[in-house]
C-alpha positions in Angstrom: 129.4 -37.6 182.5 132.6 -38.2 184.4 135.6 -36.8 182.6 139.2 -37.3 184.0 140.5 -33.9 185.1 144.2 -34.5 184.3 143.5 -35.8 180.8 141.1 -33.0 180.1 143.5 -30.3 181.3 146.5 -31.6 179.4 144.6 -32.3 176.2 143.0 -28.9 176.3 146.4 -27.2 176.7 148.0 -29.2 173.9 144.9 -28.5 171.7 145.4 -24.7 172.2 149.1 -25.2 171.4 148.3 -26.9 168.1 145.8 -24.1 167.2 148.4 -21.4 167.9 151.1 -23.2 165.9 148.7 -23.6 162.9 147.8 -19.9 163.2 151.5 -19.0 163.1 152.1 -21.2 160.1 149.2 -19.6 158.2 150.5 -16.1 159.1 153.4 -16.9 156.7 150.9 -17.3 153.9 153.3 -15.7 151.3 155.8 -18.5 151.7 154.5 -21.4 149.5 157.6 -23.6 149.7 157.3 -27.4 150.3 158.5 -27.2 153.9 155.7 -24.8 154.9 153.0 -26.8 153.2 154.2 -30.0 155.0 154.3 -28.1 158.3 150.6 -27.1 157.9 149.7 -30.6 157.1 151.7 -32.0 160.0 150.2 -29.5 162.5 146.7 -30.1 161.0 146.8 -33.8 161.7 148.1 -33.2 165.2 145.3 -30.8 165.8 142.8 -33.3 164.5 144.1 -36.1 166.6 144.0 -33.9 169.7 140.5 -32.7 169.0 139.2 -36.2 168.4 140.7 -37.4 171.7 139.2 -34.5 173.5 135.8 -35.2 172.1 136.2 -38.9 173.1 136.5 -37.7 176.7 133.2 -35.9 176.6 131.6 -38.8 174.6 129.3 -36.4 172.8 128.6 -39.1 170.2 128.8 -42.4 172.0 128.3 -44.4 168.9 131.3 -42.8 167.0 134.6 -44.7 167.2 136.9 -41.9 168.4 139.8 -44.2 169.1 140.4 -45.5 165.5 140.0 -42.0 164.0 142.4 -40.6 166.5 145.0 -43.3 165.8 144.6 -42.7 162.1 145.2 -39.0 162.6 148.3 -39.8 164.6 149.6 -42.1 161.9 149.1 -39.4 159.2 150.7 -36.8 161.6 153.8 -39.0 161.9 153.9 -39.6 158.1 153.7 -35.9 157.4 156.5 -35.2 159.8 158.8 -37.4 157.7 157.8 -35.5 154.6 158.4 -32.2 156.5 161.9 -33.4 157.4 162.7 -34.3 153.7 161.4 -31.0 152.4 163.2 -29.0 155.1 166.5 -30.7 154.1 165.6 -29.8 150.4 165.7 -33.4 149.3 164.9 -34.1 145.6 161.2 -34.2 144.6 161.5 -37.9 143.7 162.6 -38.8 147.2 159.4 -37.1 148.5 157.3 -39.0 146.0 158.8 -42.3 146.9 158.4 -41.6 150.7 154.8 -40.5 150.4 153.9 -43.3 148.1 155.2 -46.0 150.4 153.7 -44.4 153.6 150.3 -43.9 152.0 150.3 -47.6 151.0 151.0 -48.5 154.6 148.3 -46.1 155.9 145.8 -47.6 153.4 146.7 -51.1 154.5 146.2 -50.1 158.2 142.9 -48.5 157.2 141.7 -51.6 155.5 142.5 -53.6 158.7 141.0 -51.1 161.0 138.0 -50.1 159.0 137.4 -53.2 156.9 135.2 -52.2 153.9 132.4 -54.6 154.7 132.2 -53.7 158.3 133.1 -50.0 158.0 129.8 -48.8 159.4 129.9 -51.1 162.4 133.4 -50.1 163.2 132.6 -46.4 163.1 129.5 -46.8 165.2 130.2 -49.8 167.3 132.4 -50.4 170.3 136.1 -50.6 169.8 139.3 -51.1 171.8 141.1 -48.3 173.6 143.6 -46.1 171.8 146.5 -48.3 170.6 144.8 -51.5 171.7 144.0 -52.8 168.2 144.5 -56.3 166.8 148.1 -57.6 166.5 148.3 -57.3 162.7 146.9 -53.8 162.9 149.4 -52.9 165.6 152.3 -54.3 163.5 151.3 -52.1 160.5 150.9 -49.1 162.8 154.4 -49.7 164.3 155.9 -50.0 160.8 154.4 -46.7 159.8 155.9 -45.0 162.9 159.3 -46.8 162.4 159.4 -45.9 158.6 158.8 -42.2 159.4 161.4 -42.1 162.2 163.9 -44.1 160.2 163.5 -41.8 157.2 164.1 -38.8 159.4 167.1 -40.3 161.2 168.9 -41.5 158.1 168.4 -38.2 156.3 169.5 -36.2 159.3 172.7 -38.3 159.6 173.5 -37.9 155.9 172.9 -34.1 156.1 175.1 -33.9 159.3 178.1 -35.3 157.3 177.8 -32.6 154.7 180.0 -29.4 155.2 177.4 -26.8 155.8 177.2 -23.7 158.1 177.0 -24.1 161.8 173.4 -22.8 161.8 172.4 -25.6 159.4 173.8 -28.2 161.8 172.1 -26.5 164.7 168.8 -27.0 162.9 169.6 -30.7 162.6 169.9 -30.9 166.4 166.4 -29.5 166.6 165.1 -32.1 164.2 166.9 -34.8 166.2 165.0 -33.7 169.3 161.7 -33.7 167.3 162.5 -37.2 166.1 163.2 -38.4 169.7 160.0 -36.8 171.1 158.0 -38.3 168.3 159.6 -41.8 168.8 159.0 -41.6 172.5 155.4 -40.7 172.0 155.0 -43.7 169.6 156.5 -46.0 172.2 154.1 -44.8 174.9 151.1 -45.2 172.5 152.2 -48.8 171.7 152.9 -50.1 175.2 150.6 -48.1 177.6 148.1 -45.9 175.7 145.3 -45.9 178.2 146.7 -43.6 181.0 150.1 -42.4 180.0 149.7 -41.3 176.4 147.1 -38.6 177.0 149.2 -37.0 179.7 152.7 -37.5 178.3 152.3 -38.5 174.6 150.3 -35.5 173.5 152.6 -33.2 175.5 155.6 -34.7 173.6 153.9 -34.4 170.2 152.9 -30.8 170.9 156.5 -30.0 172.0 157.8 -31.7 168.9 155.4 -29.7 166.7 156.5 -26.5 168.5 160.2 -27.2 167.8 159.5 -28.2 164.2 157.5 -25.0 163.6 160.3 -22.9 165.2 162.8 -24.5 162.9 160.7 -23.9 159.7 159.3 -20.5 160.5 162.5 -18.8 161.8 165.7 -18.0 159.9 167.8 -17.8 163.0 167.4 -20.5 165.7 169.1 -20.4 169.1 172.2 -22.5 169.1 171.5 -25.6 171.3 175.2 -26.1 172.0 175.5 -22.5 173.0 172.4 -22.8 175.2 173.8 -25.9 176.8 177.2 -24.2 177.4 175.6 -21.2 179.0 173.4 -23.6 181.1 176.6 -25.3 182.3 178.2 -21.9 182.9 175.4 -20.6 185.1 174.9 -24.0 186.8 178.6 -24.1 187.8 178.4 -20.5 189.2 175.2 -21.4 191.1 176.8 -24.5 192.4 179.9 -22.7 193.7 177.9 -19.9 195.4 175.4 -22.4 196.8 178.2 -24.5 198.2 179.8 -21.5 199.9 176.4 -20.4 201.2 175.7 -23.8 202.5 179.1 -23.8 204.2 178.2 -20.6 205.9 174.8 -22.0 207.1 176.6 -25.1 208.5 179.2 -22.9 210.2 176.4 -20.8 211.7 174.6 -23.9 212.9 177.7 -25.4 214.6 178.4 -22.1 216.3 174.8 -22.0 217.6 175.2 -25.5 219.0 178.6 -25.0 220.8 178.6 -21.3 221.9 176.3 -20.7 224.8 177.0 -17.0 225.3 174.4 -15.3 223.2 176.3 -12.1 222.8 179.4 -13.9 221.6 177.2 -15.9 219.2 175.6 -12.8 217.8 178.9 -11.1 217.2 180.3 -14.1 215.4 177.2 -14.5 213.2 177.5 -10.8 212.3 181.1 -11.2 211.4 180.3 -14.3 209.3 177.5 -12.5 207.5 179.8 -9.5 206.7 182.5 -11.8 205.4 180.1 -13.7 203.2 178.4 -10.5 202.0 181.8 -9.1 201.0 183.0 -12.4 199.5 179.9 -12.8 197.2 180.9 -10.4 194.4 184.6 -11.6 194.2 183.4 -15.1 194.4 180.9 -14.5 191.5 183.5 -12.8 189.4 186.0 -15.6 190.0 183.5 -18.3 189.2 182.5 -16.5 186.0 186.1 -16.2 185.0 186.9 -19.9 185.7 183.8 -21.4 184.0 184.1 -19.0 181.0 187.7 -20.2 180.6 186.8 -23.8 180.9 183.6 -23.9 178.8 184.1 -21.1 176.2 187.9 -20.9 176.2 187.8 -17.1 176.7 186.8 -14.5 179.1 185.4 -10.9 178.8 188.5 -9.5 180.3 190.7 -11.2 177.7 188.4 -9.9 174.9 188.8 -6.4 176.2 192.6 -6.7 176.3 192.6 -8.1 172.7 190.3 -5.2 171.6 192.8 -2.7 173.2 195.7 -4.5 171.4 193.7 -4.4 168.2 193.3 -0.6 168.3 196.9 -0.1 169.1 198.1 -2.3 166.3 196.0 -0.9 163.5 196.1 2.8 164.6 199.3 3.7 162.7 199.0 1.4 159.7 198.9 3.4 156.4 199.0 0.5 154.0 195.8 -1.3 152.9 197.5 -4.7 152.6 199.3 -4.5 155.9 196.1 -3.2 157.6 194.1 -6.1 156.2 196.7 -8.7 157.4 196.9 -7.1 160.8 193.2 -6.9 161.3 192.7 -10.5 160.0 195.1 -12.1 162.4 193.9 -10.1 165.4 190.3 -11.0 164.6 191.2 -14.7 164.3 192.9 -14.5 167.7 190.0 -12.7 169.3 187.2 -14.8 167.9 189.0 -18.2 167.9 188.4 -19.0 164.3 190.5 -20.8 161.7 189.5 -19.0 158.5 188.6 -15.5 157.5 188.7 -13.1 154.5 189.0 -9.3 154.2 187.3 -7.7 151.2 188.2 -4.1 150.3 186.2 -1.8 148.0 188.1 -1.3 144.7 187.7 -1.2 141.0 188.2 -4.5 139.1 188.3 -4.4 135.3 186.9 -0.9 135.4 183.9 -1.8 137.5 183.3 -1.3 141.3 183.8 -4.5 143.3 185.0 -5.7 146.6 188.4 -7.4 146.1 189.8 -10.0 148.6 193.1 -8.5 149.9 193.8 -10.9 152.8 192.7 -14.4 153.8 193.5 -17.1 156.3 192.7 -20.8 156.1 191.6 -20.6 152.4 193.9 -22.8 150.4 191.9 -24.7 147.8 189.0 -22.4 146.9 190.0 -19.6 144.5 189.3 -16.1 145.7 187.5 -13.7 143.5 186.0 -10.2 143.8 182.4 -9.6 144.9 180.6 -7.5 142.3 178.8 -4.3 143.5 175.5 -5.6 142.1 175.6 -8.8 144.2 172.6 -9.2 146.5 175.0 -9.8 149.4 176.6 -6.3 148.8 173.1 -4.8 148.4 172.0 -6.2 151.7 175.1 -5.1 153.6 174.9 -1.6 152.1 171.2 -1.2 152.8 170.6 -3.0 156.1 174.1 -2.2 157.6 173.9 -5.5 159.6 175.7 -8.8 159.9 174.4 -11.6 157.6 175.1 -15.3 157.9 175.9 -17.9 155.2 172.8 -19.8 156.2 170.7 -16.7 155.5 172.2 -16.4 152.0 171.0 -20.0 151.3 167.5 -19.7 152.9 166.2 -16.2 152.9 164.0 -15.2 149.9 165.8 -11.8 149.3 168.8 -13.8 148.1 167.0 -15.9 145.5 168.2 -13.6 142.7 171.8 -14.5 143.5 173.5 -16.3 140.6 174.1 -20.0 141.0 177.9 -19.6 140.4 178.2 -16.9 143.1 176.0 -18.9 145.5 178.2 -22.1 145.0 181.4 -20.1 145.4 180.3 -18.4 148.6 179.2 -21.8 150.0 182.6 -23.3 149.1 184.4 -20.7 151.1 183.1 -22.1 154.3 182.3 -18.7 155.9 179.8 -18.2 158.7 179.3 -14.5 159.0 179.7 -11.4 156.7 180.3 -8.2 158.6 180.0 -4.8 156.8 182.9 -2.3 157.3 180.9 0.9 157.2 182.0 4.5 157.5 178.9 6.8 157.6 176.9 5.7 154.5 179.9 4.2 152.7 180.6 0.5 152.6 184.4 0.3 152.6 184.8 -3.4 152.9 183.5 -6.8 154.2 184.9 -9.0 156.9 184.1 -12.7 156.3 184.5 -15.1 159.3 184.5 -18.9 159.3 183.1 -21.1 162.1 184.5 -20.9 165.6 187.0 -23.6 166.6 184.9 -24.8 169.5 182.0 -25.5 167.1 179.6 -23.0 168.7 177.5 -20.6 166.8 178.3 -16.9 167.1 176.5 -15.5 170.1 174.9 -12.0 170.2 178.0 -10.8 172.2 180.3 -12.2 169.5 178.4 -10.4 166.8 178.5 -7.2 168.8 182.2 -7.6 169.1 182.5 -8.2 165.4 180.6 -5.0 164.7 182.8 -3.1 167.1 186.0 -4.4 165.4 184.5 -3.6 162.0 183.9 0.0 163.2 187.4 0.3 164.3 188.6 -1.2 161.1 186.5 1.3 159.1 188.2 4.2 160.9 191.7 2.9 160.1 190.8 1.8 156.6 189.3 5.3 155.8 192.6 6.9 156.8 194.6 4.3 154.9 192.6 4.8 151.7 192.9 8.6 152.0 196.7 8.2 152.5 197.0 6.0 149.5 194.9 8.4 147.4 197.2 11.2 148.5 200.3 9.1 147.6 198.7 8.3 144.2 198.0 12.0 143.7 201.5 12.9 144.6 202.8 10.3 142.2 200.6 11.6 139.4 201.6 15.1 140.1 205.2 14.0 139.9 204.6 12.2 136.6 202.7 15.2 135.3 205.5 17.5 136.1 207.6 15.6 133.6 204.9 16.3 131.0 204.7 20.0 131.6 207.4 20.7 129.0 205.5 18.7 126.4 202.2 20.4 127.4 203.8 23.9 127.2 205.1 23.0 123.7 201.7 21.7 122.7 200.1 24.9 124.0 202.5 27.0 122.0 201.8 24.9 118.9 198.1 25.2 119.5 198.3 29.0 119.9 200.4 29.1 116.7 198.0 26.9 114.8 194.8 28.5 116.1 196.1 32.0 115.4 197.1 30.9 111.9 193.8 29.1 111.3 191.8 32.1 112.4 194.1 34.9 111.2 194.0 33.8 107.5 190.2 33.8 107.2 189.9 37.0 109.3 192.4 38.7 107.0 190.4 37.5 104.1 187.2 38.9 105.6 188.9 42.2 106.5 190.3 42.6 103.0 187.1 41.9 101.2 185.2 44.1 103.7 187.5 47.0 102.9 186.9 46.4 99.2 183.1 46.3 99.9 183.4 49.7 101.7 185.4 51.2 98.9 183.0 50.1 96.1 182.0 53.0 93.8 178.8 53.3 91.9 180.6 52.0 88.8 181.9 49.0 90.8 178.4 48.2 92.0 177.3 47.9 88.4 179.9 45.1 87.9 178.0 42.1 89.2 180.9 39.7 88.8 183.2 41.9 90.9 180.6 42.4 93.6 179.9 38.7 93.7 183.6 37.9 94.0 183.8 40.3 97.0 180.9 38.7 98.8 182.2 35.2 98.1 185.5 36.1 99.7 183.8 37.2 102.8 181.6 34.1 102.9 184.6 31.8 102.5 186.4 33.5 105.3 183.5 33.4 107.7 182.7 29.7 106.8 186.3 28.8 107.6 186.1 30.6 111.0 182.8 28.8 111.7 184.4 25.4 110.9 187.3 25.9 113.2 185.2 27.2 116.1 182.6 24.4 115.7 185.4 21.9 115.7 186.7 23.3 119.0 183.3 23.4 120.5 182.6 19.7 119.5 185.9 18.6 121.1 185.1 20.6 124.2 181.6 19.0 124.5 183.2 15.5 124.1 185.6 16.3 127.0 182.7 17.4 129.2 180.7 14.3 128.3 177.9 16.5 126.9 178.0 15.3 123.3 174.4 14.6 122.3 173.6 12.0 119.6 170.4 12.1 117.6 170.0 8.4 116.9 168.0 7.2 113.9 168.2 4.9 110.9 171.3 5.7 108.8 172.7 4.3 105.5 176.5 4.3 105.4 176.4 4.7 101.6 174.5 8.0 102.1 177.0 9.1 104.8 179.9 8.4 102.4 178.2 10.3 99.5 177.7 13.3 101.8 181.2 13.2 103.3 183.0 13.0 99.9 181.5 16.1 98.4 184.0 18.7 99.8 186.9 16.7 98.4 185.7 15.9 94.8 187.4 19.0 93.3 190.7 18.3 95.1 190.7 14.7 94.2 190.2 15.5 90.6 192.8 18.3 90.6 195.5 16.2 92.3 194.5 13.1 90.4 194.0 10.9 93.5 192.0 7.8 92.7 189.2 7.1 95.2 187.4 3.8 95.3 184.5 2.6 97.5 183.6 -1.1 98.2 180.7 -2.7 100.0 179.1 0.3 101.6 175.8 -0.1 99.7 175.6 -3.7 101.0 175.8 -2.8 104.6 172.6 -2.9 106.7 170.9 0.2 108.1 172.5 1.2 111.4 171.1 3.1 114.4 173.4 6.1 114.7 173.7 9.9 114.4 174.1 10.4 110.7 175.4 13.9 110.9 178.1 12.9 113.4 179.2 10.0 111.1 179.5 12.4 108.2 181.9 14.4 110.5 183.9 11.1 111.1 184.3 10.3 107.4 185.0 13.9 106.5 187.9 14.1 108.9 189.3 10.6 108.0 189.0 11.3 104.3 190.5 14.8 104.7 193.5 13.3 106.5 193.9 10.7 103.7 193.7 13.4 101.0 196.2 15.7 102.8 198.8 13.0 103.4 198.5 11.2 100.1 200.7 12.5 97.3 199.4 13.4 93.9 198.3 10.4 91.8 197.9 8.4 95.0 195.2 5.9 95.9 192.4 6.0 98.6 190.1 3.1 99.3 187.1 3.1 101.6 185.4 -0.3 102.3 182.8 -1.7 104.6 181.8 -5.1 105.9 179.9 -6.8 108.7 181.8 -7.4 112.0 181.1 -8.7 115.5 181.7 -6.1 118.3 181.5 -7.3 121.9 179.3 -10.2 120.9 177.0 -7.8 119.1 176.6 -7.4 115.3 178.3 -4.3 113.9 179.8 -2.8 110.8 183.4 -2.1 110.0 184.6 0.9 107.9 188.2 0.9 106.6 189.8 4.0 105.1 193.1 3.0 103.4 195.5 5.4 101.7 198.9 5.3 99.9 200.2 8.3 101.8 203.4 9.0 103.8 202.3 6.8 106.8 202.5 7.3 110.6 205.2 6.2 113.0 204.0 3.4 115.3 205.0 5.5 118.3 202.3 8.1 117.3 199.5 5.6 116.7 197.9 6.5 120.1 198.9 10.2 120.4 197.5 11.2 117.1 194.1 11.1 118.7 195.2 13.6 121.4 194.1 17.2 121.2 196.4 19.6 119.3 198.8 16.8 118.5 200.5 17.1 115.1 203.3 15.0 113.7 204.7 17.9 111.6 206.2 21.0 113.0 203.6 23.6 113.8 205.7 26.3 112.3 205.3 24.5 108.9 201.5 24.6 109.3 199.2 25.2 106.3 195.5 26.1 106.5 194.6 24.2 103.4 192.2 21.3 103.8 193.4 19.5 100.6 197.0 20.4 99.9 199.6 17.8 100.3 200.7 17.7 104.0 198.3 20.5 104.8 197.1 20.4 108.5 194.4 21.8 110.7 194.4 22.7 114.4 195.0 19.0 115.4 191.4 18.4 116.6 190.0 16.3 113.8 191.1 12.9 115.0 190.2 13.8 118.6 186.6 14.5 117.5 186.5 11.3 115.4 187.5 9.1 118.4 184.9 10.9 120.6 182.1 10.3 118.1 183.0 6.6 117.6 183.2 6.0 121.4 179.8 7.8 121.8 178.4 5.2 119.4 179.9 2.5 121.6 182.4 1.7 118.9 186.2 1.4 118.5 188.7 3.1 116.2 192.3 1.9 115.4 195.1 2.9 113.1 197.7 0.7 111.3 200.9 1.8 109.5 204.4 0.4 109.3 205.9 3.8 109.7 206.5 7.3 108.3 208.3 7.5 104.9 207.8 10.6 102.7 209.6 8.9 99.8 208.2 5.4 99.6 204.8 6.3 101.1 203.8 3.0 102.9 200.4 4.4 103.6 198.1 4.1 106.6 194.8 2.5 107.4 192.1 3.8 109.8 189.4 1.3 110.9 186.3 2.0 113.0 183.6 -0.4 114.1 180.2 0.6 115.5 177.2 -1.6 116.5 174.3 -2.0 114.2 171.7 -1.7 117.0 171.6 0.2 120.3 169.2 -2.3 121.9 171.6 -3.2 124.7 172.8 0.3 125.2 171.1 3.1 127.0 169.2 5.3 124.6 170.1 9.0 124.8 167.6 11.1 126.7 166.0 12.8 123.6 162.5 13.2 122.4 161.2 10.1 120.7 160.4 12.0 117.5 164.0 13.0 117.1 165.2 9.4 117.5 162.8 7.9 115.1 162.7 10.6 112.3 166.5 11.4 112.4 167.9 11.8 108.9 171.2 13.0 107.6 171.1 16.7 106.9 172.5 17.3 103.5 
């Protein structure tokens, strides 16, 4: 057995290469996308073709037709490469079906010509022509298969090239173009001279194409070919200059050796020349680096250092966020030679944390909007603390959860890189950079420069934000100083009201306690008298308890520690419980009370005891500010609250009304419309008043139920009594709200305590 050594060596090397590539592709077994599946099929057919050709060299089975099976494997390899290109470009599934259907028909036609059904056994076991040396018709069909695959790849690459996509995407297209060229060249070699050239060069080209295709599919970041080419020219130019000078030195030394006969003089001159060239090497290298960097990249390291120094100087004393953002943006554009960029700063938008665009350049048509804190992009920057590219947002699996609207919006911005502005563990902002003007991808040095500039921006931004916070605090302190007089008056009113509220029941308790101490044996025998004394003490202590409980509830609401025991609640039962304390006063003052629709309302998930407090306070206000023989109406109906079903309760009275200027302040602590000096501790007398905490508690309870409360009144008129209307809405269910952290039994079995 005489096997050609060059063919055996090259084929063995390419076979090992295909095996390694297939192993790498299967190492990414978790990725089951179409591109990876096509890659495995493509490499598999290349591996099969290589293996069959290697076996043909050894002729282990002389009767088996290795040539036809090898050519079939090569055709399927080329076909799968076209499918791999389409799937990598994310072409629609119908395009893949049409391509595979047409190619498989051609492959089947070639198979019928090569392995005709009637003579299949003879063709597999008999002699056959060399690889690529088939019949003319068979060769034409084979050529059509190769051309169809290459044409599909080329057309789709050109279409994709014309779409506005990130630089990294176009860089991948360059890799696919190289793969296409290598595959086409291998096909030409197979067609015209398969016997000697194809095993040596054809399989090498196919293995190289498979390696580039695998690198393109299996890696998220590929080396920029234009950048590699530019750096190659850069170093080639430096080497050429240094080599030319070195050659000049050698020529000079040779000429001196020819014309100077005095050996001592020659030696001295050669030493001088060597010293001159040795000292000139470093300046020459630096000069060459400067010149070729300027010519090829348009910038030099020394220029970047100067710009970086200028950047630090310009942003150091800026104490305004907008000015800092504008300054940083223009300096970065100048440093990195880009035509578009955006600066996002951490802020609150509509009450939610977000990153708001505060400065932009080159963005004219696309509307700018904040980046929400829950965006996968923000999560990556906060967690990984690393630069991320737009191409990564489109390809990497960790960004699959990004909404379609956000993905399309980010793509429309035309940005290339997103750089986090970090200060310790805090993400203060984001710098978004567009593509470089020279069309090159950002090199590692560029990304390091971006990170350095972002760090300097973070230092300046932190100081700016602190300064603005201090200015805001000073402004708030200034505005608060104007309210101190009002607060002092409110404090005085509260002390007056609180002392009155507590002094009256304390006096009552004290008086009846003295009577209790002075009881004689004869008095003790009078049950009615003793009962009257104890009832007086009980009424006083109950009133003190009510006032203190009210203050504690309002304090708990201020601290955010108001707990709700949520369970099924009937608003009709809440109403029946809340109206009991006022039945006697309503009858005594002949105030008509009507109720509508409460029994028809559905069961709600709420804290029944707290809702009783709400209705007690609202009904109490209506009773106190409605004159005798007035009218109070409470009604209920279904209502939509924030796209959720809810119930609406309306308490309407024919009382004295409320000035519109007080519609908001009546819910503030200790606020009372009437003069505190005219305060009355009665809960039901006309214009009686409490400590000014009832409506504050009502609002806190409604908000704790994720509801809303409003008041409507045309104004205050003690004579005509225009009345007022209090309306509150709460959701029926808490399914979309966070359930309070309470034992399950309390939530399920909660009932109104009567």
